C-alpha atoms as an extended CHARMM CRD file, in Angstrom:
* protein
*
       274  EXT
         1         1  MET       CA             49.9320000000       38.6420000000      -13.2790000000  PROA      1               0.0000000000
         2         2  ALA       CA             49.5930000000       37.3320000000      -16.8170000000  PROA      2               0.0000000000
         3         3  ASP       CA             45.8160000000       37.1170000000      -16.4100000000  PROA      3               0.0000000000
         4         4  ALA       CA             45.6740000000       40.7230000000      -15.1670000000  PROA      4               0.0000000000
         5         5  ALA       CA             47.7640000000       41.8820000000      -18.1300000000  PROA      5               0.0000000000
         6         6  GLU       CA             45.5300000000       40.1000000000      -20.6130000000  PROA      6               0.0000000000
         7         7  LYS       CA             42.4190000000       41.4890000000      -18.9080000000  PROA      7               0.0000000000
         8         8  PHE       CA             43.7860000000       45.0190000000      -19.1890000000  PROA      8               0.0000000000
         9         9  LYS       CA             44.6900000000       44.5520000000      -22.8590000000  PROA      9               0.0000000000
        10        10  ALA       CA             41.1850000000       43.2780000000      -23.5750000000  PROA      10              0.0000000000
        11        11  PHE       CA             39.7250000000       46.3020000000      -21.7530000000  PROA      11              0.0000000000
        12        12  GLU       CA             41.8580000000       48.6670000000      -23.8580000000  PROA      12              0.0000000000
        13        13  ALA       CA             41.1540000000       46.8760000000      -27.1380000000  PROA      13              0.0000000000
        14        14  ALA       CA             37.4090000000       46.9120000000      -26.5550000000  PROA      14              0.0000000000
        15        15  GLY       CA             37.4260000000       50.5200000000      -25.3730000000  PROA      15              0.0000000000
        16        16  TRP       CA             39.3770000000       51.8530000000      -28.3490000000  PROA      16              0.0000000000
        17        17  SER       CA             37.2720000000       49.8470000000      -30.7720000000  PROA      17              0.0000000000
        18        18  ARG       CA             34.1260000000       51.4460000000      -29.3320000000  PROA      18              0.0000000000
        19        19  ARG       CA             35.6350000000       54.9070000000      -29.6700000000  PROA      19              0.0000000000
        20        20  ALA       CA             37.1970000000       54.4680000000      -33.0990000000  PROA      20              0.0000000000
        21        21  SER       CA             34.5390000000       56.5420000000      -34.8570000000  PROA      21              0.0000000000
        22        22  THR       CA             34.6090000000       59.3930000000      -32.3010000000  PROA      22              0.0000000000
        23        23  TYR       CA             38.3380000000       59.5090000000      -31.4740000000  PROA      23              0.0000000000
        24        24  GLY       CA             38.9830000000       62.1750000000      -34.0820000000  PROA      24              0.0000000000
        25        25  ARG       CA             36.5550000000       64.7030000000      -32.5710000000  PROA      25              0.0000000000
        26        26  VAL       CA             39.1280000000       66.0190000000      -30.0940000000  PROA      26              0.0000000000
        27        27  SER       CA             41.7650000000       63.4880000000      -29.0240000000  PROA      27              0.0000000000
        28        28  GLY       CA             42.8540000000       62.5110000000      -32.5190000000  PROA      28              0.0000000000
        29        29  ALA       CA             43.3320000000       66.1470000000      -33.4880000000  PROA      29              0.0000000000
        30        30  ILE       CA             45.5200000000       66.7110000000      -30.4200000000  PROA      30              0.0000000000
        31        31  THR       CA             47.7260000000       63.6680000000      -30.9700000000  PROA      31              0.0000000000
        32        32  ALA       CA             48.1450000000       64.6570000000      -34.6340000000  PROA      32              0.0000000000
        33        33  ARG       CA             50.0530000000       67.7470000000      -33.4730000000  PROA      33              0.0000000000
        34        34  PHE       CA             52.8750000000       65.4540000000      -32.3150000000  PROA      34              0.0000000000
        35        35  ILE       CA             53.2570000000       63.2510000000      -35.3920000000  PROA      35              0.0000000000
        36        36  ASP       CA             56.0620000000       65.1580000000      -37.1040000000  PROA      36              0.0000000000
        37        37  PRO       CA             58.3130000000       65.3290000000      -34.0080000000  PROA      37              0.0000000000
        38        38  LEU       CA             57.8500000000       61.5540000000      -33.5980000000  PROA      38              0.0000000000
        39        39  LEU       CA             58.7490000000       60.8040000000      -37.2210000000  PROA      39              0.0000000000
        40        40  ASP       CA             61.6520000000       63.2610000000      -37.0640000000  PROA      40              0.0000000000
        41        41  ALA       CA             63.0330000000       61.4720000000      -33.9900000000  PROA      41              0.0000000000
        42        42  ALA       CA             62.9310000000       58.1800000000      -35.9120000000  PROA      42              0.0000000000
        43        43  ARG       CA             64.4310000000       59.9590000000      -38.9650000000  PROA      43              0.0000000000
        44        44  VAL       CA             61.7130000000       58.5830000000      -41.2040000000  PROA      44              0.0000000000
        45        45  GLY       CA             62.3470000000       59.2960000000      -44.8710000000  PROA      45              0.0000000000
        46        46  PRO       CA             61.8300000000       57.9940000000      -48.4200000000  PROA      46              0.0000000000
        47        47  GLY       CA             62.0770000000       54.2770000000      -49.0500000000  PROA      47              0.0000000000
        48        48  MET       CA             62.2240000000       53.3010000000      -45.3830000000  PROA      48              0.0000000000
        49        49  ARG       CA             60.1190000000       50.4120000000      -44.1130000000  PROA      49              0.0000000000
        50        50  VAL       CA             58.4140000000       51.8040000000      -41.0110000000  PROA      50              0.0000000000
        51        51  LEU       CA             56.3320000000       50.0710000000      -38.3410000000  PROA      51              0.0000000000
        52        52  ASP       CA             53.6590000000       52.2330000000      -36.6860000000  PROA      52              0.0000000000
        53        53  VAL       CA             52.7030000000       50.4960000000      -33.4330000000  PROA      53              0.0000000000
        54        54  ALA       CA             49.2110000000       51.2200000000      -32.0640000000  PROA      54              0.0000000000
        55        55  THR       CA             48.3850000000       52.9300000000      -35.3250000000  PROA      55              0.0000000000
        56        56  GLY       CA             44.7950000000       53.7300000000      -34.2980000000  PROA      56              0.0000000000
        57        57  PRO       CA             43.1020000000       55.4750000000      -37.2480000000  PROA      57              0.0000000000
        58        58  GLY       CA             46.3730000000       55.4210000000      -39.1940000000  PROA      58              0.0000000000
        59        59  HSD       CA             47.3870000000       59.0810000000      -38.9020000000  PROA      59              0.0000000000
        60        60  VAL       CA             51.0640000000       58.3590000000      -38.1990000000  PROA      60              0.0000000000
        61        61  ALA       CA             51.2910000000       55.7130000000      -40.9100000000  PROA      61              0.0000000000
        62        62  ALA       CA             49.7530000000       58.1210000000      -43.4250000000  PROA      62              0.0000000000
        63        63  ALA       CA             52.2300000000       60.8380000000      -42.4590000000  PROA      63              0.0000000000
        64        64  ALA       CA             55.1050000000       58.3810000000      -42.8830000000  PROA      64              0.0000000000
        65        65  ALA       CA             53.7940000000       57.4650000000      -46.3360000000  PROA      65              0.0000000000
        66        66  ALA       CA             53.6310000000       61.1690000000      -47.2060000000  PROA      66              0.0000000000
        67        67  ARG       CA             57.3770000000       61.2800000000      -46.5080000000  PROA      67              0.0000000000
        68        68  GLY       CA             57.9090000000       58.5190000000      -49.0300000000  PROA      68              0.0000000000
        69        69  ALA       CA             58.2750000000       55.7150000000      -46.4900000000  PROA      69              0.0000000000
        70        70  GLU       CA             56.6000000000       52.3040000000      -46.6800000000  PROA      70              0.0000000000
        71        71  PRO       CA             54.6200000000       52.0060000000      -43.4440000000  PROA      71              0.0000000000
        72        72  VAL       CA             52.8700000000       49.0800000000      -41.8340000000  PROA      72              0.0000000000
        73        73  GLY       CA             50.3820000000       49.9330000000      -39.0930000000  PROA      73              0.0000000000
        74        74  VAL       CA             49.5430000000       47.4870000000      -36.3220000000  PROA      74              0.0000000000
        75        75  ASP       CA             46.8880000000       47.7720000000      -33.6150000000  PROA      75              0.0000000000
        76        76  ILE       CA             45.1350000000       45.5370000000      -31.1030000000  PROA      76              0.0000000000
        77        77  ALA       CA             41.7670000000       47.2910000000      -31.5660000000  PROA      77              0.0000000000
        78        78  GLU       CA             39.8430000000       45.9570000000      -34.5530000000  PROA      78              0.0000000000
        79        79  GLY       CA             37.5710000000       49.0080000000      -34.5780000000  PROA      79              0.0000000000
        80        80  MET       CA             40.5480000000       51.3200000000      -35.0220000000  PROA      80              0.0000000000
        81        81  LEU       CA             41.9200000000       49.1450000000      -37.8160000000  PROA      81              0.0000000000
        82        82  ALA       CA             38.5800000000       49.3570000000      -39.6170000000  PROA      82              0.0000000000
        83        83  VAL       CA             38.7700000000       53.1640000000      -39.5470000000  PROA      83              0.0000000000
        84        84  ALA       CA             42.4020000000       53.1460000000      -40.6810000000  PROA      84              0.0000000000
        85        85  ARG       CA             41.6440000000       50.8440000000      -43.6010000000  PROA      85              0.0000000000
        86        86  ARG       CA             38.6380000000       52.9230000000      -44.5800000000  PROA      86              0.0000000000
        87        87  ASP       CA             40.5120000000       56.2200000000      -44.4900000000  PROA      87              0.0000000000
        88        88  HSD       CA             43.8170000000       54.9600000000      -45.9360000000  PROA      88              0.0000000000
        89        89  PRO       CA             42.9580000000       52.0090000000      -48.2040000000  PROA      89              0.0000000000
        90        90  GLN       CA             46.3170000000       52.1740000000      -49.9400000000  PROA      90              0.0000000000
        91        91  LEU       CA             48.2400000000       51.3850000000      -46.7400000000  PROA      91              0.0000000000
        92        92  ASP       CA             48.9800000000       48.1030000000      -44.9370000000  PROA      92              0.0000000000
        93        93  PHE       CA             47.2610000000       47.6900000000      -41.5730000000  PROA      93              0.0000000000
        94        94  ARG       CA             47.3900000000       44.5070000000      -39.4950000000  PROA      94              0.0000000000
        95        95  HSD       CA             46.0250000000       43.2590000000      -36.2130000000  PROA      95              0.0000000000
        96        96  GLY       CA             48.7000000000       42.6900000000      -33.6120000000  PROA      96              0.0000000000
        97        97  ASP       CA             49.8050000000       42.9850000000      -30.0030000000  PROA      97              0.0000000000
        98        98  ALA       CA             52.7270000000       45.3320000000      -29.2470000000  PROA      98              0.0000000000
        99        99  GLU       CA             53.9840000000       42.7910000000      -26.7230000000  PROA      99              0.0000000000
       100       100  ALA       CA             54.0610000000       39.9910000000      -29.3290000000  PROA      100             0.0000000000
       101       101  LEU       CA             54.4680000000       41.4820000000      -32.7970000000  PROA      101             0.0000000000
       102       102  PRO       CA             53.6810000000       39.3140000000      -35.8480000000  PROA      102             0.0000000000
       103       103  PHE       CA             56.8920000000       40.2350000000      -37.6660000000  PROA      103             0.0000000000
       104       104  ALA       CA             60.3160000000       38.6750000000      -38.1650000000  PROA      104             0.0000000000
       105       105  ASP       CA             63.4530000000       40.0190000000      -36.5270000000  PROA      105             0.0000000000
       106       106  SER       CA             64.9810000000       43.1400000000      -38.1240000000  PROA      106             0.0000000000
       107       107  SER       CA             61.9830000000       43.7160000000      -40.4390000000  PROA      107             0.0000000000
       108       108  PHE       CA             61.8780000000       47.5320000000      -40.2480000000  PROA      108             0.0000000000
       109       109  ASP       CA             64.2290000000       50.4550000000      -40.7860000000  PROA      109             0.0000000000
       110       110  ALA       CA             62.3500000000       52.5050000000      -38.1850000000  PROA      110             0.0000000000
       111       111  VAL       CA             59.7040000000       51.8140000000      -35.5330000000  PROA      111             0.0000000000
       112       112  VAL       CA             57.4180000000       54.4530000000      -34.0310000000  PROA      112             0.0000000000
       113       113  GLY       CA             54.8030000000       54.3320000000      -31.2980000000  PROA      113             0.0000000000
       114       114  ALA       CA             52.5780000000       57.3350000000      -30.6590000000  PROA      114             0.0000000000
       115       115  PHE       CA             51.1700000000       57.4560000000      -27.1210000000  PROA      115             0.0000000000
       116       116  VAL       CA             51.1620000000       53.6820000000      -26.7190000000  PROA      116             0.0000000000
       117       117  MET       CA             53.5160000000       52.8010000000      -23.8440000000  PROA      117             0.0000000000
       118       118  ASN       CA             51.1170000000       54.0540000000      -21.1640000000  PROA      118             0.0000000000
       119       119  HSD       CA             48.4400000000       51.6920000000      -22.5150000000  PROA      119             0.0000000000
       120       120  LEU       CA             50.5530000000       48.5490000000      -22.1590000000  PROA      120             0.0000000000
       121       121  PRO       CA             50.5880000000       46.3350000000      -19.0620000000  PROA      121             0.0000000000
       122       122  ARG       CA             54.1790000000       45.2130000000      -19.7700000000  PROA      122             0.0000000000
       123       123  PRO       CA             55.9870000000       48.1370000000      -21.4420000000  PROA      123             0.0000000000
       124       124  GLU       CA             59.4070000000       46.5350000000      -21.0220000000  PROA      124             0.0000000000
       125       125  VAL       CA             58.2190000000       43.4800000000      -22.9540000000  PROA      125             0.0000000000
       126       126  ALA       CA             56.8320000000       45.7250000000      -25.6760000000  PROA      126             0.0000000000
       127       127  ALA       CA             60.0300000000       47.7880000000      -25.8870000000  PROA      127             0.0000000000
       128       128  ALA       CA             62.0380000000       44.6090000000      -26.3870000000  PROA      128             0.0000000000
       129       129  GLU       CA             59.6320000000       43.5630000000      -29.1470000000  PROA      129             0.0000000000
       130       130  LEU       CA             59.9130000000       46.9160000000      -30.9150000000  PROA      130             0.0000000000
       131       131  VAL       CA             63.6910000000       46.6340000000      -30.8640000000  PROA      131             0.0000000000
       132       132  ARG       CA             63.5580000000       43.0060000000      -32.0250000000  PROA      132             0.0000000000
       133       133  VAL       CA             61.8120000000       43.9410000000      -35.2720000000  PROA      133             0.0000000000
       134       134  LEU       CA             64.1020000000       46.9430000000      -35.8310000000  PROA      134             0.0000000000
       135       135  ALA       CA             67.0540000000       46.5370000000      -38.1700000000  PROA      135             0.0000000000
       136       136  SER       CA             70.5880000000       47.2970000000      -37.0210000000  PROA      136             0.0000000000
       137       137  GLY       CA             71.1760000000       51.0290000000      -37.2580000000  PROA      137             0.0000000000
       138       138  GLY       CA             67.4380000000       51.7410000000      -37.2680000000  PROA      138             0.0000000000
       139       139  ARG       CA             65.7530000000       54.1000000000      -34.8420000000  PROA      139             0.0000000000
       140       140  LEU       CA             62.8680000000       53.6450000000      -32.4220000000  PROA      140             0.0000000000
       141       141  ALA       CA             60.8310000000       56.6910000000      -31.3710000000  PROA      141             0.0000000000
       142       142  LEU       CA             58.0720000000       56.7770000000      -28.7500000000  PROA      142             0.0000000000
       143       143  SER       CA             55.7980000000       59.5970000000      -27.6350000000  PROA      143             0.0000000000
       144       144  VAL       CA             54.0860000000       59.7380000000      -24.2450000000  PROA      144             0.0000000000
       145       145  TRP       CA             52.0620000000       62.4260000000      -22.5010000000  PROA      145             0.0000000000
       146       146  ASP       CA             53.6240000000       64.6470000000      -19.9080000000  PROA      146             0.0000000000
       147       147  VAL       CA             52.0680000000       64.8140000000      -16.4180000000  PROA      147             0.0000000000
       148       148  PRO       CA             48.4660000000       66.0820000000      -16.0960000000  PROA      148             0.0000000000
       149       149  GLU       CA             49.6400000000       69.4210000000      -14.7240000000  PROA      149             0.0000000000
       150       150  ARG       CA             51.1560000000       70.1310000000      -18.1470000000  PROA      150             0.0000000000
       151       151  MET       CA             48.9100000000       67.9840000000      -20.3480000000  PROA      151             0.0000000000
       152       152  ARG       CA             45.7460000000       69.8130000000      -19.3850000000  PROA      152             0.0000000000
       153       153  PHE       CA             43.3310000000       68.0170000000      -21.7050000000  PROA      153             0.0000000000
       154       154  ILE       CA             43.8470000000       64.9780000000      -19.4750000000  PROA      154             0.0000000000
       155       155  GLY       CA             44.4820000000       66.8550000000      -16.2570000000  PROA      155             0.0000000000
       156       156  LEU       CA             41.2610000000       68.8560000000      -16.2870000000  PROA      156             0.0000000000
       157       157  VAL       CA             39.1580000000       65.7060000000      -16.6940000000  PROA      157             0.0000000000
       158       158  GLN       CA             40.9680000000       64.0790000000      -13.7720000000  PROA      158             0.0000000000
       159       159  ASP       CA             40.5070000000       67.2010000000      -11.6580000000  PROA      159             0.0000000000
       160       160  ALA       CA             36.8020000000       67.3320000000      -12.5010000000  PROA      160             0.0000000000
       161       161  VAL       CA             36.3100000000       63.6890000000      -11.4970000000  PROA      161             0.0000000000
       162       162  ALA       CA             38.1240000000       64.3670000000       -8.2110000000  PROA      162             0.0000000000
       163       163  ARG       CA             35.8360000000       67.3360000000       -7.5360000000  PROA      163             0.0000000000
       164       164  ALA       CA             32.7840000000       65.1020000000       -7.9830000000  PROA      164             0.0000000000
       165       165  GLY       CA             33.5510000000       63.8550000000       -4.4850000000  PROA      165             0.0000000000
       166       166  GLU       CA             32.6270000000       60.2110000000       -4.9890000000  PROA      166             0.0000000000
       167       167  ALA       CA             34.6420000000       57.0380000000       -5.1290000000  PROA      167             0.0000000000
       168       168  PRO       CA             33.7720000000       55.2710000000       -8.3980000000  PROA      168             0.0000000000
       169       169  SER       CA             31.4470000000       52.3140000000       -7.9190000000  PROA      169             0.0000000000
       170       170  GLY       CA             33.5590000000       50.1190000000      -10.1580000000  PROA      170             0.0000000000
       171       171  GLN       CA             37.1100000000       50.2910000000      -11.4230000000  PROA      171             0.0000000000
       172       172  PRO       CA             38.4040000000       49.4090000000      -14.8880000000  PROA      172             0.0000000000
       173       173  ALA       CA             40.9250000000       46.6290000000      -15.2570000000  PROA      173             0.0000000000
       174       174  ALA       CA             44.1140000000       47.5630000000      -13.4170000000  PROA      174             0.0000000000
       175       175  GLY       CA             46.7190000000       49.0050000000      -15.7190000000  PROA      175             0.0000000000
       176       176  PRO       CA             50.1070000000       50.6650000000      -15.5620000000  PROA      176             0.0000000000
       177       177  ASP       CA             50.7850000000       54.1450000000      -14.2160000000  PROA      177             0.0000000000
       178       178  PRO       CA             49.7120000000       56.2320000000      -17.2370000000  PROA      178             0.0000000000
       179       179  PHE       CA             52.3260000000       58.9050000000      -16.4830000000  PROA      179             0.0000000000
       180       180  ARG       CA             55.2940000000       56.7590000000      -15.5070000000  PROA      180             0.0000000000
       181       181  PHE       CA             57.1980000000       57.6480000000      -18.6620000000  PROA      181             0.0000000000
       182       182  ALA       CA             56.4990000000       61.3620000000      -18.3600000000  PROA      182             0.0000000000
       183       183  ALA       CA             59.7110000000       61.3760000000      -16.3140000000  PROA      183             0.0000000000
       184       184  ASP       CA             62.6590000000       61.7400000000      -18.6780000000  PROA      184             0.0000000000
       185       185  ALA       CA             64.7490000000       59.2750000000      -16.6810000000  PROA      185             0.0000000000
       186       186  GLN       CA             62.0490000000       56.6040000000      -16.8650000000  PROA      186             0.0000000000
       187       187  LEU       CA             61.5980000000       56.9390000000      -20.6230000000  PROA      187             0.0000000000
       188       188  ARG       CA             65.3390000000       57.0600000000      -21.2720000000  PROA      188             0.0000000000
       189       189  GLY       CA             65.7900000000       54.0470000000      -19.0060000000  PROA      189             0.0000000000
       190       190  LEU       CA             63.1860000000       52.1020000000      -20.9760000000  PROA      190             0.0000000000
       191       191  LEU       CA             65.1180000000       52.7660000000      -24.1740000000  PROA      191             0.0000000000
       192       192  ASP       CA             68.4850000000       51.9750000000      -22.5870000000  PROA      192             0.0000000000
       193       193  ASP       CA             67.2450000000       48.7230000000      -21.0710000000  PROA      193             0.0000000000
       194       194  ALA       CA             65.8560000000       47.6560000000      -24.4640000000  PROA      194             0.0000000000
       195       195  GLY       CA             69.4030000000       47.8240000000      -25.8260000000  PROA      195             0.0000000000
       196       196  LEU       CA             69.2890000000       51.0860000000      -27.7490000000  PROA      196             0.0000000000
       197       197  GLU       CA             72.1880000000       53.4990000000      -28.1110000000  PROA      197             0.0000000000
       198       198  ASP       CA             72.1530000000       57.3090000000      -28.0320000000  PROA      198             0.0000000000
       199       199  ALA       CA             68.8370000000       57.3720000000      -26.1640000000  PROA      199             0.0000000000
       200       200  ALA       CA             67.4110000000       60.8730000000      -25.8770000000  PROA      200             0.0000000000
       201       201  VAL       CA             64.2010000000       62.4660000000      -24.6340000000  PROA      201             0.0000000000
       202       202  ASP       CA             62.7870000000       65.7400000000      -25.9200000000  PROA      202             0.0000000000
       203       203  THR       CA             59.8550000000       67.7610000000      -24.5760000000  PROA      203             0.0000000000
       204       204  VAL       CA             57.3560000000       68.9930000000      -27.1660000000  PROA      204             0.0000000000
       205       205  GLY       CA             54.5930000000       71.4250000000      -26.2310000000  PROA      205             0.0000000000
       206       206  VAL       CA             51.7490000000       73.0270000000      -28.1490000000  PROA      206             0.0000000000
       207       207  ARG       CA             48.6660000000       75.0480000000      -27.3890000000  PROA      207             0.0000000000
       208       208  HSD       CA             45.7190000000       73.3400000000      -29.0160000000  PROA      208             0.0000000000
       209       209  ARG       CA             42.4360000000       75.0560000000      -29.8170000000  PROA      209             0.0000000000
       210       210  VAL       CA             39.1130000000       73.2330000000      -29.7620000000  PROA      210             0.0000000000
       211       211  GLU       CA             35.9690000000       74.9300000000      -31.0250000000  PROA      211             0.0000000000
       212       212  GLY       CA             32.7460000000       74.8300000000      -29.0440000000  PROA      212             0.0000000000
       213       213  ASP       CA             31.5990000000       75.2940000000      -25.4760000000  PROA      213             0.0000000000
       214       214  ALA       CA             32.8550000000       73.5390000000      -22.3580000000  PROA      214             0.0000000000
       215       215  MET       CA             30.3690000000       70.6710000000      -22.5870000000  PROA      215             0.0000000000
       216       216  GLU       CA             31.2840000000       69.9910000000      -26.2000000000  PROA      216             0.0000000000
       217       217  LEU       CA             34.9190000000       69.7760000000      -25.1210000000  PROA      217             0.0000000000
       218       218  TRP       CA             34.0320000000       67.4790000000      -22.2020000000  PROA      218             0.0000000000
       219       219  ASP       CA             32.0000000000       65.1680000000      -24.4130000000  PROA      219             0.0000000000
       220       220  GLY       CA             34.6810000000       65.1870000000      -27.1160000000  PROA      220             0.0000000000
       221       221  LEU       CA             37.4450000000       64.2750000000      -24.6850000000  PROA      221             0.0000000000
       222       222  LEU       CA             35.4500000000       61.3820000000      -23.2330000000  PROA      222             0.0000000000
       223       223  ALA       CA             34.5990000000       60.2120000000      -26.7580000000  PROA      223             0.0000000000
       224       224  GLY       CA             38.3190000000       59.8910000000      -27.4470000000  PROA      224             0.0000000000
       225       225  SER       CA             39.5720000000       58.2410000000      -24.2760000000  PROA      225             0.0000000000
       226       226  VAL       CA             39.2610000000       54.8810000000      -22.5410000000  PROA      226             0.0000000000
       227       227  ARG       CA             40.4860000000       55.0950000000      -18.9630000000  PROA      227             0.0000000000
       228       228  SER       CA             39.2850000000       58.6620000000      -18.3650000000  PROA      228             0.0000000000
       229       229  ALA       CA             35.8830000000       57.7880000000      -19.7890000000  PROA      229             0.0000000000
       230       230  ALA       CA             35.7230000000       54.6520000000      -17.6450000000  PROA      230             0.0000000000
       231       231  ALA       CA             36.4220000000       56.7120000000      -14.5210000000  PROA      231             0.0000000000
       232       232  VAL       CA             33.5240000000       59.0340000000      -15.3840000000  PROA      232             0.0000000000
       233       233  GLU       CA             31.1880000000       56.1870000000      -16.3130000000  PROA      233             0.0000000000
       234       234  ALA       CA             31.8730000000       54.5210000000      -12.9410000000  PROA      234             0.0000000000
       235       235  LEU       CA             30.3820000000       57.5210000000      -11.1150000000  PROA      235             0.0000000000
       236       236  SER       CA             26.7500000000       57.7240000000      -10.1040000000  PROA      236             0.0000000000
       237       237  PRO       CA             24.5820000000       59.9340000000      -12.3590000000  PROA      237             0.0000000000
       238       238  ALA       CA             24.6110000000       62.7230000000       -9.7500000000  PROA      238             0.0000000000
       239       239  ALA       CA             28.3860000000       62.6050000000       -9.3770000000  PROA      239             0.0000000000
       240       240  ARG       CA             28.8030000000       62.5030000000      -13.1450000000  PROA      240             0.0000000000
       241       241  GLU       CA             26.8260000000       65.7340000000      -13.3840000000  PROA      241             0.0000000000
       242       242  ARG       CA             28.9540000000       67.2970000000      -10.6430000000  PROA      242             0.0000000000
       243       243  ALA       CA             32.0560000000       66.3580000000      -12.6270000000  PROA      243             0.0000000000
       244       244  ARG       CA             30.6170000000       68.0190000000      -15.7460000000  PROA      244             0.0000000000
       245       245  VAL       CA             29.8960000000       71.2140000000      -13.8190000000  PROA      245             0.0000000000
       246       246  ALA       CA             33.3640000000       71.1500000000      -12.2710000000  PROA      246             0.0000000000
       247       247  PHE       CA             34.9640000000       70.7130000000      -15.6920000000  PROA      247             0.0000000000
       248       248  ALA       CA             33.1340000000       73.7850000000      -17.0160000000  PROA      248             0.0000000000
       249       249  GLU       CA             34.5170000000       75.8010000000      -14.1130000000  PROA      249             0.0000000000
       250       250  LEU       CA             38.0490000000       74.4230000000      -14.4560000000  PROA      250             0.0000000000
       251       251  VAL       CA             38.2610000000       75.0330000000      -18.2050000000  PROA      251             0.0000000000
       252       252  GLU       CA             36.9890000000       78.6260000000      -17.9910000000  PROA      252             0.0000000000
       253       253  PRO       CA             40.5030000000       80.1850000000      -17.7650000000  PROA      253             0.0000000000
       254       254  TYR       CA             41.3220000000       78.5960000000      -21.1190000000  PROA      254             0.0000000000
       255       255  ARG       CA             38.3020000000       80.0190000000      -22.9470000000  PROA      255             0.0000000000
       256       256  VAL       CA             38.9390000000       81.9840000000      -26.1260000000  PROA      256             0.0000000000
       257       257  ALA       CA             36.5360000000       83.3450000000      -28.7320000000  PROA      257             0.0000000000
       258       258  GLY       CA             34.5470000000       80.4110000000      -30.0630000000  PROA      258             0.0000000000
       259       259  GLY       CA             36.2080000000       77.7090000000      -28.0040000000  PROA      259             0.0000000000
       260       260  HSD       CA             39.0910000000       76.8260000000      -25.6830000000  PROA      260             0.0000000000
       261       261  GLU       CA             42.8580000000       76.7070000000      -26.0420000000  PROA      261             0.0000000000
       262       262  LEU       CA             44.8020000000       74.4310000000      -23.7100000000  PROA      262             0.0000000000
       263       263  PRO       CA             48.4310000000       73.3560000000      -23.3760000000  PROA      263             0.0000000000
       264       264  ALA       CA             49.3580000000       69.8570000000      -24.4790000000  PROA      264             0.0000000000
       265       265  VAL       CA             52.8500000000       68.6110000000      -23.6590000000  PROA      265             0.0000000000
       266       266  ALA       CA             54.4760000000       65.3290000000      -24.6290000000  PROA      266             0.0000000000
       267       267  LYS       CA             57.8250000000       63.5960000000      -24.3110000000  PROA      267             0.0000000000
       268       268  VAL       CA             59.4300000000       62.0320000000      -27.3740000000  PROA      268             0.0000000000
       269       269  GLY       CA             62.0610000000       59.4140000000      -26.6320000000  PROA      269             0.0000000000
       270       270  SER       CA             64.2790000000       57.8390000000      -29.2610000000  PROA      270             0.0000000000
       271       271  GLY       CA             67.3410000000       55.6710000000      -29.7140000000  PROA      271             0.0000000000
       272       272  ARG       CA             69.2630000000       53.6280000000      -32.2690000000  PROA      272             0.0000000000
       273       273  ARG       CA             69.6470000000       49.8690000000      -32.4360000000  PROA      273             0.0000000000
       274       274  PRO       CA             73.3450000000       48.9460000000      -32.5990000000  PROA      274             0.0000000000
């Protein structure tokens, strides 16, 4: 089990490092729409020491700094850290594993994690770690994607792969159910079991516009994902083309002048350390 978890983490770290320079084309712009609700849930404000777990290109850490906080960003993907340090040289970014954070107990006034729990093989271990480094009275806030039926940027890619009609020739390292915490009870339970009080889950939805045609959207989404891209890459060339054609058909109802506008829905869970 431990070997499988480490294999999955290595798969994720390598995948996000490869996509660090292209993440912002589509995926990074979508996740940015949910930064303020995440920071609001953690009540991030001036002078607070904030840990941004799975910081990626540093968008959440930069937004926390803009509120007057003192953020530290941590990520397992060195490629993402390189982008974060390049784009935000004034901020503190460190390499680290969410399941074994390189910080002392009670180091932070708030801890936030944007769309990270579904990428972790042992989310309960990570949740305990996030609470460990949180000071008494501090808040933890986590965002996760809703199910594919409501988070259509992910759902349409999955539907297109299914329409390709071919079992992938190879599978990526086994990982957790990426939508387990889309269920309010599951996310609230994760926070409760980690020892937090006043756990709450809010649903946040936006409609996000992406310029360009269907194939630009397809390419942009794959350039900013790891598991979805791996599922496409595991198809034969013919099946990959069928998936592209299917995606163009599936995304047609969302077409607007100059691009596409799709719903993106997330859950934001939060709680307070006693």
